[in-house]
All heavy atoms as an XYZ file, in Angstrom:
979
protein
N     103.683    132.267    -42.038
C     104.439    132.565    -43.275
C     105.886    132.739    -42.951
O     106.302    133.408    -42.121
C     103.832    133.886    -43.835
C     104.505    134.453    -44.943
S     103.524    135.628    -45.768
C     104.663    137.011    -45.800
N     106.753    131.999    -43.651
C     108.153    132.103    -43.547
C     108.698    133.434    -43.986
O     108.224    133.961    -44.996
C     108.874    130.949    -44.287
N     109.637    133.895    -43.233
C     110.249    135.150    -43.546
C     111.244    134.990    -44.606
O     111.882    133.977    -44.765
C     110.956    135.853    -42.294
C     109.915    136.303    -41.331
C     110.683    137.093    -40.239
C     109.676    137.650    -39.195
N     110.286    138.589    -38.400
N     111.444    136.073    -45.443
C     112.568    136.015    -46.452
C     113.877    136.338    -45.761
O     114.014    137.445    -45.135
C     112.207    137.164    -47.599
C     111.008    136.849    -48.230
C     113.400    137.257    -48.477
C     110.405    138.072    -49.111
N     114.723    135.433    -45.883
C     116.147    135.510    -45.167
C     117.052    136.255    -46.143
O     117.377    135.819    -47.171
C     116.569    134.083    -44.814
C     115.673    133.474    -43.854
C     116.016    132.016    -43.608
N     117.401    131.794    -43.234
C     117.785    131.827    -41.953
N     117.020    132.229    -40.912
N     119.143    131.628    -41.767
N     117.661    137.318    -45.487
C     118.459    138.228    -46.328
C     119.856    138.479    -45.568
O     119.777    138.554    -44.338
C     117.760    139.545    -46.482
C     118.565    140.597    -47.324
C     116.342    139.439    -47.060
N     120.903    138.740    -46.429
C     122.182    139.083    -45.843
C     122.438    140.378    -46.683
O     122.210    140.481    -47.924
C     123.248    138.114    -46.095
N     123.184    141.276    -46.009
C     123.656    142.627    -46.642
C     125.076    142.666    -46.596
O     125.642    142.506    -45.520
C     122.975    143.775    -45.875
C     123.455    145.096    -46.477
C     121.447    143.731    -45.774
N     125.703    142.939    -47.789
C     126.993    143.033    -47.884
C     127.554    144.263    -48.524
O     127.105    144.540    -49.716
C     127.651    141.739    -48.667
C     129.209    141.945    -48.804
C     127.345    140.528    -47.932
N     128.328    145.154    -47.830
C     128.813    146.460    -48.377
C     130.040    146.780    -47.453
O     129.876    146.739    -46.215
C     127.665    147.456    -48.333
C     127.935    148.716    -49.124
O     129.019    149.421    -48.947
O     127.137    149.077    -50.074
N     131.057    147.273    -48.128
C     132.141    147.659    -47.342
C     131.938    149.041    -46.562
O     132.767    149.367    -45.696
C     133.442    147.957    -48.309
C     133.238    148.727    -49.396
O     132.245    148.862    -50.004
O     134.338    149.450    -49.702
N     130.930    149.812    -46.952
C     130.615    151.024    -46.225
C     129.665    150.689    -45.063
O     128.547    150.355    -45.278
C     130.027    152.069    -47.200
C     130.888    152.484    -48.391
C     130.223    153.392    -49.311
O     129.562    154.404    -48.739
O     130.222    153.135    -50.483
N     130.314    150.809    -43.901
C     129.517    150.413    -42.589
C     128.190    151.097    -42.515
O     127.165    150.408    -42.142
C     130.476    150.661    -41.434
O     131.651    149.992    -41.548
C     129.658    150.107    -40.168
N     128.088    152.437    -42.792
C     126.910    153.100    -42.631
C     125.814    152.651    -43.583
O     124.726    152.411    -43.186
C     127.091    154.599    -42.759
C     125.859    155.323    -42.840
C     127.954    155.226    -41.713
N     126.205    152.410    -44.816
C     125.236    151.818    -45.752
C     124.755    150.426    -45.340
O     123.576    150.082    -45.414
C     125.870    151.796    -47.113
C     126.350    153.152    -47.669
C     124.983    151.157    -48.217
C     125.110    154.170    -48.049
N     125.716    149.563    -45.066
C     125.463    148.166    -44.712
C     124.455    148.123    -43.538
O     123.406    147.492    -43.510
C     126.655    147.382    -44.348
C     126.455    145.974    -43.957
C     127.765    145.272    -43.727
N     128.424    145.743    -42.599
C     129.595    146.404    -42.549
N     130.278    146.688    -43.665
N     130.199    146.702    -41.427
N     124.739    148.880    -42.486
C     123.961    148.912    -41.245
C     122.526    149.374    -41.510
O     121.513    148.988    -40.977
C     124.650    149.545    -40.105
C     126.032    148.753    -39.747
C     125.943    148.408    -38.291
N     127.072    147.552    -38.098
C     128.171    147.826    -37.444
N     128.257    149.123    -36.917
N     129.099    146.912    -37.192
N     122.518    150.469    -42.213
C     121.271    151.232    -42.604
C     120.341    150.244    -43.314
O     119.111    150.124    -43.171
C     121.468    152.448    -43.361
N     120.984    149.630    -44.433
C     120.153    148.638    -45.271
C     119.657    147.438    -44.331
O     118.481    147.068    -44.481
C     120.947    148.098    -46.409
C     121.301    149.150    -47.571
S     119.661    149.741    -48.228
C     119.658    151.414    -47.586
N     120.547    146.946    -43.460
C     120.145    145.868    -42.609
C     119.006    146.238    -41.682
O     118.044    145.549    -41.557
C     121.226    145.272    -41.765
N     119.051    147.384    -41.074
C     117.963    148.029    -40.229
C     116.708    148.182    -40.944
O     115.607    147.727    -40.492
C     118.424    149.183    -39.605
C     119.491    148.855    -38.427
C     120.037    150.205    -37.810
O     119.718    151.269    -38.202
N     120.775    150.025    -36.672
N     116.843    148.740    -42.133
C     115.684    149.088    -43.045
C     114.942    147.672    -43.280
O     113.712    147.602    -43.147
C     116.118    149.635    -44.302
C     115.007    149.800    -45.373
C     113.969    150.873    -44.975
C     115.645    150.088    -46.693
N     115.726    146.699    -43.815
C     115.013    145.437    -44.263
C     114.429    144.691    -43.101
O     113.423    144.062    -43.042
C     116.060    144.601    -44.892
C     116.579    145.204    -46.216
C     117.641    144.339    -46.875
C     115.433    145.363    -47.181
N     115.278    144.730    -41.946
C     114.863    143.968    -40.743
C     113.485    144.550    -39.988
O     112.934    143.848    -39.309
C     115.877    143.981    -39.683
C     116.062    142.616    -39.049
O     115.710    141.607    -39.596
O     116.727    142.654    -37.906
N     113.150    145.827    -40.344
C     111.997    146.459    -39.837
C     110.734    145.824    -40.456
O     109.613    145.902    -39.911
C     111.968    147.969    -39.971
C     112.963    148.610    -39.081
S     113.141    150.432    -39.329
C     111.765    150.916    -40.154
N     110.857    145.187    -41.621
C     109.771    144.675    -42.329
C     109.324    143.273    -41.719
O     110.266    142.403    -41.493
C     110.136    144.448    -43.843
C     110.428    145.729    -44.603
C     109.263    146.750    -44.545
O     108.148    146.296    -44.875
O     109.500    148.002    -44.317
N     108.013    143.104    -41.499
C     107.597    141.916    -40.992
C     107.906    140.623    -41.685
O     108.156    139.498    -41.158
C     106.119    141.892    -40.756
C     105.607    142.818    -39.638
C     104.145    142.875    -39.317
O     103.480    141.836    -39.771
O     103.701    143.742    -38.825
N     108.022    140.670    -43.119
C     108.241    139.520    -43.883
C     109.668    139.260    -44.199
O     110.073    138.366    -44.945
C     107.433    139.588    -45.099
C     107.835    140.769    -46.039
O     108.237    141.865    -45.436
O     107.620    140.692    -47.303
N     110.600    140.134    -43.754
C     111.998    140.052    -44.008
C     112.807    139.871    -42.690
O     112.521    140.402    -41.686
C     112.542    141.347    -44.698
C     111.842    141.686    -45.992
C     112.488    142.987    -46.556
C     111.846    140.618    -47.054
N     113.874    138.982    -42.776
C     114.755    138.809    -41.647
C     116.253    138.847    -42.111
O     116.666    138.106    -42.968
C     114.440    137.431    -41.102
C     115.443    137.082    -39.869
C     115.252    135.639    -39.397
O     114.573    134.907    -40.093
O     115.805    135.373    -38.456
N     116.943    139.899    -41.619
C     118.408    139.975    -41.856
C     119.133    138.989    -40.985
O     119.049    139.085    -39.757
C     118.983    141.438    -41.710
C     120.322    141.466    -42.052
C     118.236    142.250    -42.707
N     119.794    138.003    -41.624
C     120.433    136.998    -40.888
C     121.990    137.126    -40.766
O     122.690    136.417    -40.153
C     120.211    135.539    -41.421
C     118.664    135.230    -41.322
C     120.619    135.427    -42.897
N     122.501    138.218    -41.601
C     123.906    138.417    -41.466
C     124.292    139.592    -42.321
O     123.589    140.211    -43.077
N     125.473    140.043    -41.943
C     126.080    141.321    -42.660
C     127.538    141.000    -43.033
O     128.242    140.267    -42.173
C     126.024    142.516    -41.841
C     124.667    143.004    -41.413
C     124.786    144.280    -40.588
O     125.645    145.102    -40.713
O     123.892    144.358    -39.706
N     128.098    141.561    -44.154
C     129.451    141.444    -44.394
C     130.008    142.588    -45.085
O     129.233    143.457    -45.505
N     131.324    142.668    -45.196
C     131.967    143.819    -45.800
C     132.763    143.650    -47.043
O     133.374    144.540    -47.552
C     132.776    144.645    -44.776
C     133.947    143.772    -44.215
C     134.636    144.552    -43.091
C     135.858    143.773    -42.479
N     135.484    142.578    -41.640
N     132.688    142.426    -47.494
C     133.447    142.174    -48.793
C     132.893    140.821    -49.493
O     132.045    140.056    -48.883
C     134.870    142.070    -48.567
C     135.317    140.963    -47.688
O     135.043    139.720    -47.901
N     136.023    141.274    -46.681
N     133.278    140.519    -50.633
C     132.829    139.302    -51.378
C     133.193    138.074    -50.681
O     132.269    137.077    -50.794
N     134.212    137.910    -50.039
C     134.547    136.652    -49.310
C     133.493    136.485    -48.221
O     133.045    135.293    -47.996
C     135.920    136.673    -48.809
C     137.011    136.398    -49.757
C     138.512    136.319    -49.279
O     138.614    136.553    -47.920
O     139.314    136.021    -50.074
N     133.186    137.585    -47.507
C     132.234    137.474    -46.470
C     130.837    137.168    -46.982
O     130.020    136.483    -46.346
C     132.283    138.673    -45.610
C     133.461    138.802    -44.758
C     133.560    139.988    -43.749
O     132.504    140.663    -43.598
O     134.648    140.195    -43.226
N     130.533    137.645    -48.184
C     129.319    137.296    -48.884
C     129.177    135.786    -49.073
O     128.182    135.185    -48.745
C     129.112    138.085    -50.148
N     130.159    135.235    -49.502
C     130.237    133.752    -49.830
C     130.102    132.962    -48.432
O     129.270    132.018    -48.274
C     131.602    133.353    -50.531
C     131.500    133.955    -51.903
C     131.651    131.856    -50.550
C     132.842    133.828    -52.761
N     130.782    133.542    -47.432
C     130.657    132.855    -46.080
C     129.295    132.835    -45.621
O     128.798    131.862    -44.958
C     131.639    133.575    -45.142
C     133.139    133.172    -45.341
O     133.431    132.312    -46.176
O     134.015    134.005    -44.885
N     128.729    134.053    -45.826
C     127.279    134.184    -45.305
C     126.277    133.138    -45.968
O     125.487    132.636    -45.391
C     126.722    135.696    -45.434
C     127.419    136.748    -44.561
C     127.076    138.098    -45.072
C     126.799    136.475    -43.111
N     126.473    133.048    -47.192
C     125.647    132.062    -48.034
C     125.990    130.636    -47.521
O     125.027    129.873    -47.284
C     125.949    132.156    -49.491
C     125.225    131.029    -50.299
C     125.514    133.588    -50.124
N     127.122    130.330    -47.222
C     127.514    128.991    -46.669
C     126.914    128.803    -45.278
O     126.396    127.715    -44.958
C     129.050    128.743    -46.463
C     129.835    128.608    -47.753
N     129.486    127.477    -48.647
C     130.795    129.241    -48.377
C     130.254    127.645    -49.644
N     131.103    128.586    -49.657
N     126.895    129.823    -44.432
C     126.407    129.734    -43.035
C     124.917    129.765    -42.872
O     124.485    129.238    -41.959
C     127.059    130.899    -42.149
C     128.518    130.833    -42.001
C     129.128    132.025    -41.329
O     128.435    132.721    -40.673
O     130.326    132.282    -41.489
N     124.253    130.475    -43.659
C     122.914    130.604    -43.594
C     122.046    130.222    -44.920
O     122.625    130.322    -45.988
C     122.591    132.162    -43.399
C     123.306    132.838    -42.305
N     122.917    132.551    -40.942
C     124.447    133.568    -42.168
C     123.728    133.217    -40.142
N     124.665    133.869    -40.865
N     120.960    129.809    -44.584
C     120.051    129.481    -45.793
C     119.428    130.706    -46.200
O     118.261    131.137    -45.857
C     119.036    128.495    -45.294
C     118.180    127.813    -46.474
C     119.017    127.116    -47.516
C     117.179    126.855    -45.790
N     120.157    131.481    -47.074
C     119.594    132.789    -47.637
C     118.616    132.539    -48.678
O     118.658    131.598    -49.571
C     120.815    133.641    -48.131
C     121.869    134.025    -47.295
C     122.864    134.922    -47.991
C     121.301    134.894    -46.090
N     117.689    133.551    -48.730
C     116.841    133.656    -49.901
C     117.323    134.704    -50.896
O     117.327    134.591    -52.003
C     115.409    134.106    -49.554
C     114.762    133.002    -48.629
O     114.694    131.888    -49.091
O     114.336    133.296    -47.554
N     117.966    135.787    -50.181
C     118.395    136.998    -51.040
C     119.613    137.581    -50.456
O     119.767    137.682    -49.221
C     117.369    138.133    -51.110
C     117.854    139.340    -51.855
C     116.077    137.737    -51.651
N     120.648    137.831    -51.311
C     121.837    138.468    -50.888
C     121.667    139.904    -51.511
O     121.630    140.048    -52.825
C     123.021    137.791    -51.427
C     124.370    138.559    -51.250
C     124.756    138.668    -49.756
C     125.507    137.895    -52.036
N     121.829    140.970    -50.709
C     121.966    142.369    -51.227
C     123.355    142.813    -51.075
O     123.928    142.824    -49.931
C     121.029    143.199    -50.262
C     121.041    144.710    -50.666
C     120.282    144.857    -52.019
C     120.176    145.591    -49.659
N     123.909    143.058    -52.214
C     125.369    143.352    -52.180
C     125.919    144.534    -53.121
O     125.286    144.764    -54.070
C     126.154    142.032    -52.647
O     127.571    142.160    -52.456
C     125.827    141.694    -54.101
N     126.981    145.121    -52.577
C     127.650    146.097    -53.353
C     128.531    145.438    -54.447
O     128.736    144.262    -54.381
C     128.416    146.954    -52.433
C     128.927    148.182    -53.186
O     128.568    148.518    -54.269
O     129.780    148.914    -52.482
N     129.049    146.221    -55.360
C     129.961    145.628    -56.348
C     131.368    145.893    -56.053
O     132.182    145.011    -56.151
C     129.709    146.242    -57.777
C     128.307    145.740    -58.438
C     128.243    146.475    -59.839
C     128.275    144.215    -58.647
N     131.733    147.289    -55.747
C     133.078    147.578    -55.370
C     133.349    147.323    -54.003
O     132.813    148.109    -53.086
C     133.326    149.070    -55.826
C     133.447    149.184    -57.260
O     133.422    148.263    -57.987
N     133.417    150.492    -57.683
N     134.147    146.309    -53.593
C     134.565    146.081    -52.287
C     135.891    145.590    -52.173
O     136.474    144.959    -53.171
C     133.609    144.929    -51.690
C     132.188    145.471    -51.517
S     131.060    144.193    -50.701
C     131.087    142.954    -52.176
N     136.661    145.737    -51.095
C     137.986    145.215    -51.027
C     138.007    143.627    -50.798
O     136.921    143.044    -50.695
C     138.514    145.862    -49.753
C     137.298    146.109    -48.958
C     136.223    146.354    -49.884
N     139.115    143.030    -50.885
C     139.359    141.596    -50.749
C     138.770    140.860    -51.974
O     139.479    140.136    -52.588
C     138.869    141.021    -49.349
C     139.147    139.538    -49.259
C     139.378    141.876    -48.144
N     137.440    140.897    -52.135
C     136.794    140.231    -53.291
C     135.697    141.139    -53.680
O     134.851    141.547    -52.845
C     136.315    138.785    -52.940
C     135.650    138.194    -54.146
S     134.852    136.526    -53.722
C     136.248    135.591    -53.490
N     135.630    141.508    -55.069
C     134.543    142.341    -55.447
C     133.279    141.660    -55.537
O     133.230    140.422    -55.437
C     134.842    143.134    -56.808
C     134.978    142.062    -57.901
O     133.987    141.589    -58.460
O     136.073    141.498    -58.133
N     132.098    142.351    -55.707
C     130.848    141.745    -55.666
C     130.602    140.832    -56.977
O     129.839    139.833    -56.902
N     131.163    141.269    -58.117
C     130.955    140.369    -59.244
C     131.516    138.984    -59.182
O     130.808    137.973    -59.430
C     131.474    141.091    -60.545
C     130.495    142.205    -61.123
C     131.286    142.885    -62.341
C     129.212    141.742    -61.560
N     132.633    139.029    -58.609
C     133.383    137.603    -58.385
C     132.634    136.786    -57.418
O     132.416    135.572    -57.561
C     134.817    137.894    -57.852
O     135.499    138.635    -58.874
C     135.501    136.540    -57.653
N     132.129    137.577    -56.400
C     131.254    136.784    -55.314
C     130.004    136.265    -55.913
O     129.566    135.162    -55.680
C     131.096    137.692    -54.145
N     129.337    137.126    -56.768
C     128.056    136.657    -57.299
C     128.217    135.431    -58.196
O     127.432    134.464    -58.073
C     127.411    137.834    -58.227
C     126.998    138.937    -57.352
C     126.251    137.252    -59.074
C     126.620    140.192    -58.056
N     129.322    135.443    -58.954
C     129.549    134.265    -59.860
C     129.791    132.923    -58.992
O     129.184    131.915    -59.365
C     130.813    134.550    -60.766
C     130.499    135.580    -61.809
C     131.802    135.780    -62.757
N     131.599    136.796    -63.601
C     132.251    138.121    -63.562
N     133.044    138.263    -62.459
N     131.920    139.037    -64.348
N     130.580    133.181    -57.971
C     130.899    131.982    -57.159
C     129.572    131.468    -56.394
O     129.368    130.208    -56.375
C     131.999    132.384    -56.117
N     128.930    132.390    -55.856
C     127.625    131.972    -55.234
C     126.616    131.347    -56.179
O     126.102    130.337    -55.851
C     126.927    133.311    -54.550
C     127.808    133.752    -53.282
C     125.528    132.968    -54.082
C     127.475    135.145    -52.877
N     126.352    131.990    -57.271
C     125.398    131.345    -58.231
C     125.877    129.978    -58.724
O     124.971    129.197    -58.998
C     125.132    132.315    -59.445
C     124.435    133.609    -58.970
C     123.118    133.356    -58.308
C     121.973    132.908    -59.286
N     120.639    132.822    -58.599
N     127.115    129.901    -58.884
C     127.622    128.481    -59.319
C     127.308    127.454    -58.305
O     126.939    126.264    -58.545
C     129.151    128.507    -59.602
C     129.686    127.207    -60.121
C     131.110    127.436    -60.497
O     131.750    128.387    -60.478
N     131.744    126.214    -61.089
N     127.611    127.679    -56.899
C     127.283    126.702    -55.881
C     125.893    126.729    -55.388
O     125.413    125.662    -54.902
C     128.334    126.898    -54.818
C     128.338    125.866    -53.867
C     129.453    125.905    -52.890
O     130.437    126.762    -53.052
O     129.533    125.208    -51.892
N     125.267    127.896    -55.361
C     123.912    128.050    -54.733
C     123.068    128.741    -55.842
O     122.742    129.879    -55.608
C     124.045    128.891    -53.453
C     124.870    128.220    -52.435
C     126.172    128.539    -52.329
C     124.262    127.276    -51.541
C     126.949    127.971    -51.216
C     125.012    126.631    -50.531
C     126.361    127.086    -50.395
O     127.085    126.427    -49.396
N     122.566    128.101    -56.793
C     121.817    128.748    -57.825
C     120.480    129.266    -57.322
O     119.919    130.173    -57.984
C     121.631    127.758    -58.950
C     121.887    126.437    -58.218
C     122.838    126.719    -57.134
N     119.997    128.887    -56.191
C     118.643    129.222    -55.710
C     118.655    130.542    -54.935
O     117.702    131.068    -54.456
C     117.990    128.133    -54.940
C     117.645    126.993    -55.824
O     117.302    127.149    -56.985
N     117.611    125.745    -55.255
N     119.946    130.855    -54.470
C     120.124    132.219    -53.717
C     119.835    133.373    -54.790
O     120.690    133.415    -55.774
C     121.456    132.289    -53.005
C     121.537    133.651    -52.407
C     121.613    131.195    -51.910
N     118.929    134.225    -54.544
C     118.752    135.337    -55.394
C     119.562    136.538    -55.011
O     119.862    136.629    -53.719
C     117.296    135.726    -55.462
C     116.400    134.671    -55.759
C     116.541    134.110    -57.247
O     117.279    134.761    -58.063
O     115.880    133.148    -57.593
N     120.104    137.261    -55.938
C     121.092    138.385    -55.629
C     120.559    139.641    -56.120
O     120.134    139.787    -57.315
C     122.467    137.992    -56.193
C     122.927    136.783    -55.564
C     123.421    139.224    -55.971
C     124.210    136.188    -56.072
N     120.562    140.714    -55.262
C     120.205    142.022    -55.749
C     121.456    142.924    -55.449
O     121.981    142.872    -54.390
C     119.078    142.475    -54.846
S     118.397    143.992    -55.403
N     121.839    143.669    -56.464
C     122.968    144.518    -56.334
C     122.555    145.921    -55.982
O     121.591    146.408    -56.483
C     123.698    144.666    -57.712
C     124.756    145.691    -57.707
C     124.358    143.298    -58.061
N     123.263    146.554    -54.985
C     123.057    147.928    -54.518
C     124.325    148.655    -54.793
O     125.372    148.432    -54.161
C     122.742    148.009    -53.010
C     122.315    149.466    -52.554
C     121.067    149.971    -53.261
C     122.076    149.272    -51.021
N     124.450    149.618    -55.714
C     125.666    150.211    -56.206
C     125.549    151.612    -56.519
O     124.434    152.101    -56.811
C     126.240    149.336    -57.346
O     127.460    149.838    -57.725
C     125.192    149.425    -58.619
N     126.654    152.245    -56.850
C     126.754    153.674    -57.193
C     126.881    153.702    -58.784
O     126.680    154.718    -59.409
C     127.858    154.564    -56.695
C     127.653    154.600    -55.115
C     129.207    153.912    -57.034
N     127.071    152.448    -59.380
C     127.364    152.467    -60.842
C     126.102    152.540    -61.703
O     125.365    151.449    -61.709
C     128.241    151.187    -61.184
C     129.534    151.078    -60.524
N     130.583    152.021    -60.942
C     130.042    150.389    -59.525
C     131.640    151.709    -60.310
N     131.280    150.795    -59.295
N     125.934    153.525    -62.423
C     124.695    153.672    -63.187
C     124.861    153.328    -64.691
O     124.005    153.510    -65.423
C     124.250    155.273    -63.147
N     126.113    152.896    -65.024
C     126.430    152.555    -66.436
C     125.886    151.218    -66.831
O     125.846    150.254    -65.917
C     127.956    152.724    -66.574
C     128.728    151.777    -65.752
O     128.999    152.117    -64.612
O     129.160    150.674    -66.309
N     125.804    151.010    -68.129
C     125.267    149.800    -68.620
C     126.265    148.636    -68.450
O     125.827    147.470    -68.309
C     124.944    149.888    -70.138
C     123.718    150.781    -70.515
O     122.901    150.976    -69.433
O     123.496    151.202    -71.595
N     127.484    148.890    -68.539
C     128.551    147.880    -68.448
C     128.425    147.091    -67.087
O     128.435    145.898    -67.093
C     129.921    148.496    -68.558
C     131.024    147.370    -68.497
C     132.435    147.964    -68.667
O     132.639    149.065    -69.147
O     133.429    147.236    -68.258
N     128.400    147.924    -66.018
C     128.246    147.220    -64.671
C     126.875    146.477    -64.617
O     126.758    145.435    -64.043
C     128.306    148.235    -63.567
C     129.842    148.588    -63.301
N     130.356    149.668    -63.941
C     130.784    148.073    -62.533
C     131.530    149.877    -63.545
N     131.793    148.939    -62.698
N     125.851    147.021    -65.061
C     124.506    146.456    -65.015
C     124.507    145.190    -65.763
O     124.124    144.135    -65.151
C     123.475    147.426    -65.727
C     122.076    146.766    -65.964
C     121.433    146.319    -64.720
C     121.174    147.790    -66.749
N     125.002    145.123    -66.901
C     124.953    143.913    -67.802
C     125.915    142.807    -67.136
O     125.586    141.691    -67.206
C     125.398    144.243    -69.194
C     124.445    145.043    -70.023
C     124.889    146.007    -70.818
C     122.981    144.843    -69.862
C     123.933    146.801    -71.503
C     122.228    145.571    -70.584
C     122.589    146.585    -71.329
N     127.063    143.248    -66.660
C     127.935    142.270    -65.987
C     127.309    141.671    -64.747
O     127.434    140.462    -64.515
C     129.319    142.849    -65.562
C     130.216    143.187    -66.793
C     130.679    141.865    -67.491
O     130.906    140.864    -66.767
O     130.560    141.890    -68.672
N     126.641    142.364    -63.923
C     125.895    141.952    -62.758
C     124.836    140.942    -63.173
O     124.634    139.827    -62.593
C     125.429    143.058    -61.920
N     123.976    141.281    -64.178
C     122.957    140.385    -64.653
C     123.531    139.172    -65.278
O     123.032    138.041    -64.954
C     122.084    141.024    -65.662
C     121.321    142.351    -65.107
C     120.480    143.044    -66.206
C     120.408    141.989    -63.977
N     124.591    139.278    -65.946
C     125.279    138.120    -66.587
C     125.811    137.163    -65.566
O     125.778    136.008    -65.707
C     126.368    138.518    -67.542
C     126.881    137.459    -68.423
C     127.741    138.030    -69.555
C     129.155    138.289    -69.134
N     130.099    138.670    -70.169
N     126.293    137.780    -64.475
C     126.849    136.913    -63.284
C     125.797    136.173    -62.555
O     125.990    135.224    -61.905
C     127.671    137.856    -62.439
N     124.478    136.637    -62.627
C     123.404    136.002    -62.005
C     122.551    136.832    -61.106
O     121.618    136.319    -60.415
N     122.763    138.219    -61.012
C     121.950    139.019    -60.217
C     120.663    139.155    -60.845
O     120.460    139.160    -62.080
C     122.584    140.458    -60.012
N     119.584    139.236    -59.975
C     118.228    139.451    -60.505
C     117.700    140.920    -60.139
O     116.795    141.347    -60.809
C     117.236    138.518    -59.896
C     117.456    137.075    -60.204
C     116.562    136.751    -61.446
C     116.650    135.347    -61.825
N     115.720    134.454    -61.070
N     118.484    141.617    -59.371
C     118.107    143.009    -59.038
C     119.308    143.895    -59.256
O     120.463    143.451    -59.007
N     119.136    145.165    -59.614
C     120.228    146.068    -59.736
C     119.600    147.457    -59.313
O     118.838    147.981    -60.023
C     120.699    146.116    -61.171
C     122.068    146.796    -61.393
C     123.232    146.134    -61.239
C     122.011    148.165    -61.658
C     124.408    146.794    -61.438
C     123.284    148.893    -61.787
C     124.391    148.125    -61.726
O     125.630    148.783    -61.855
N     120.025    147.956    -58.283
C     119.552    149.242    -57.702
C     120.710    150.186    -57.565
O     121.777    149.795    -57.094
C     118.974    149.031    -56.319
C     117.759    148.071    -56.156
C     117.516    147.762    -54.669
C     116.619    148.511    -56.910
N     120.490    151.399    -57.708
C     121.516    152.429    -57.379
C     121.336    152.798    -55.874
O     120.249    152.743    -55.345
C     121.313    153.652    -58.269
C     121.457    153.366    -59.797
C     121.306    154.660    -60.561
C     122.868    152.704    -60.069
N     122.415    153.333    -55.367
C     122.306    153.691    -53.848
C     121.455    154.788    -53.604
O     121.195    155.082    -52.426
C     123.794    153.885    -53.370
C     124.517    152.427    -53.249
C     125.817    152.735    -52.480
C     126.374    151.260    -52.144
N     127.676    151.339    -51.620
N     121.029    155.571    -54.623
C     120.036    156.624    -54.366
C     118.607    156.215    -54.397
O     117.708    156.935    -54.538
C     120.379    157.838    -55.307
C     120.084    157.490    -56.738
O     119.810    156.423    -57.153
O     120.119    158.478    -57.566
N     118.370    154.806    -54.556
C     117.067    154.270    -54.550
C     116.365    154.604    -53.227
O     117.034    154.802    -52.173
C     117.123    152.776    -54.666
N     115.057    154.686    -53.266
C     114.320    155.047    -51.988
C     114.338    153.796    -51.129
O     114.427    152.668    -51.643
C     112.933    155.446    -52.384
O     112.157    154.390    -52.857
C     112.875    156.640    -53.270
N     114.002    153.893    -49.869
C     113.863    152.835    -48.947
C     112.793    151.847    -49.459
O     113.024    150.610    -49.407
C     113.531    153.448    -47.569
C     114.257    154.769    -47.678
C     114.112    155.188    -49.079
N     111.741    152.337    -49.905
C     110.598    151.490    -50.345
C     111.061    150.753    -51.604
O     110.635    149.537    -51.742
C     109.379    152.352    -50.780
C     108.629    152.944    -49.576
O     108.856    152.374    -48.459
O     107.858    153.813    -49.658
N     111.811    151.366    -52.535
C     112.305    150.615    -53.604
C     113.298    149.444    -53.273
O     113.228    148.364    -53.942
C     113.050    151.591    -54.601
C     112.117    152.485    -55.392
C     112.945    153.657    -56.048
O     114.049    153.961    -55.810
O     112.232    154.143    -57.095
N     114.145    149.713    -52.278
C     115.019    148.608    -51.864
C     114.293    147.492    -51.250
O     114.468    146.314    -51.635
C     116.053    149.112    -50.836
C     116.851    148.039    -50.206
C     117.035    150.261    -51.431
N     113.306    147.681    -50.461
C     112.464    146.670    -49.803
C     111.633    145.938    -50.842
O     111.724    144.668    -50.871
C     111.476    147.305    -48.764
C     110.476    146.293    -48.299
C     112.354    147.827    -47.497
N     111.067    146.700    -51.754
C     110.355    145.989    -52.897
C     111.215    145.198    -53.793
O     110.788    144.093    -54.276
C     109.572    147.091    -53.576
C     108.396    146.493    -54.371
C     107.381    145.660    -53.548
O     106.982    146.004    -52.407
O     107.056    144.536    -54.005
N     112.340    145.659    -54.023
C     113.319    144.860    -54.807
C     113.737    143.584    -54.177
O     113.696    142.584    -54.835
C     114.565    145.752    -55.164
N     113.994    143.585    -52.886
C     114.353    142.273    -52.188
C     113.179    141.454    -52.277
O     113.258    140.212    -52.591
C     114.697    142.670    -50.709
C     114.789    141.433    -50.002
C     116.069    143.448    -50.715
N     111.962    141.887    -52.059
C     110.762    140.974    -52.121
C     110.632    140.469    -53.548
O     110.368    139.245    -53.747
C     109.625    141.809    -51.799
C     109.398    141.990    -50.252
C     108.116    142.819    -50.045
N     107.996    143.091    -48.520
C     107.676    144.211    -47.988
N     107.454    145.292    -48.832
N     107.670    144.285    -46.681
N     110.786    141.167    -54.563
C     110.552    140.780    -55.943
C     111.628    139.730    -56.398
O     111.204    138.727    -56.881
C     110.680    142.099    -56.862
O     109.672    142.956    -56.591
C     110.617    141.518    -58.378
N     112.894    140.009    -56.088
C     113.861    138.971    -56.409
C     113.739    137.611    -55.641
O     113.920    136.605    -56.111
C     115.357    139.512    -56.273
C     115.532    140.602    -57.262
C     115.772    139.819    -54.925
N     113.267    137.710    -54.401
C     113.080    136.534    -53.601
C     111.920    135.820    -54.196
O     111.905    134.505    -54.085
C     112.561    136.897    -52.096
N     110.980    136.406    -54.940
C     109.915    135.671    -55.612
C     110.294    135.223    -56.935
O     109.389    134.807    -57.753
C     108.753    136.492    -55.527
C     108.065    136.768    -54.179
C     107.004    137.829    -54.162
O     106.714    138.377    -55.178
N     106.603    138.098    -52.928
N     111.540    135.526    -57.456
C     111.988    135.078    -58.679
C     111.818    136.191    -59.874
O     112.196    135.900    -60.995
N     111.409    137.330    -59.440
C     111.268    138.380    -60.346
C     112.676    139.123    -60.564
O     113.564    138.842    -59.971
N     112.531    140.105    -61.416
C     113.857    140.837    -61.723
C     113.430    142.449    -61.466
O     112.347    142.811    -61.772
C     114.279    140.648    -63.155
N     114.437    143.186    -61.048
C     114.258    144.485    -60.791
C     115.510    145.313    -61.327
O     116.548    144.879    -61.024
C     114.098    144.850    -59.303
C     113.954    146.278    -59.066
C     112.786    144.181    -58.773
N     115.300    146.384    -61.976
C     116.373    147.307    -62.332
C     115.857    148.772    -62.091
O     114.793    149.127    -62.663
C     116.745    147.224    -63.838
C     117.882    148.241    -64.124
C     117.360    145.697    -64.015
N     116.458    149.413    -61.075
C     116.169    150.835    -60.804
C     117.341    151.681    -61.140
O     118.489    151.434    -60.774
C     115.858    151.087    -59.325
C     114.425    150.547    -58.903
C     114.396    149.648    -57.803
C     113.307    150.843    -59.562
C     113.113    149.220    -57.311
C     112.124    150.415    -59.149
C     112.028    149.599    -58.044
O     110.742    149.054    -57.627
């Protein structure tokens, strides 16, 4: 069985590394890269054949929404799950409109994050 190839992008190093370690511990998931801004998210998609990008919205250099739009335009098969502190409808709707299939708050449980990545990889949608 092929593993789900994931990249994690967040400007907060602790969050990024924790998410990468959490996901990489799962037998069916493989973290193939990490980045700290939207430009690096795009680079990761170019460099690796990703199934899922787990990304924050607020980042320096290029924000997550801009990166999501660019990625979905060039790579429509890459599924995107947002991990953010923004609990408001405006950010949620903008992320979904840009092409994200998942939207999680950073207070989600580890199990919710893992399950969300699996769900969007299979074409489903998740909002926590």
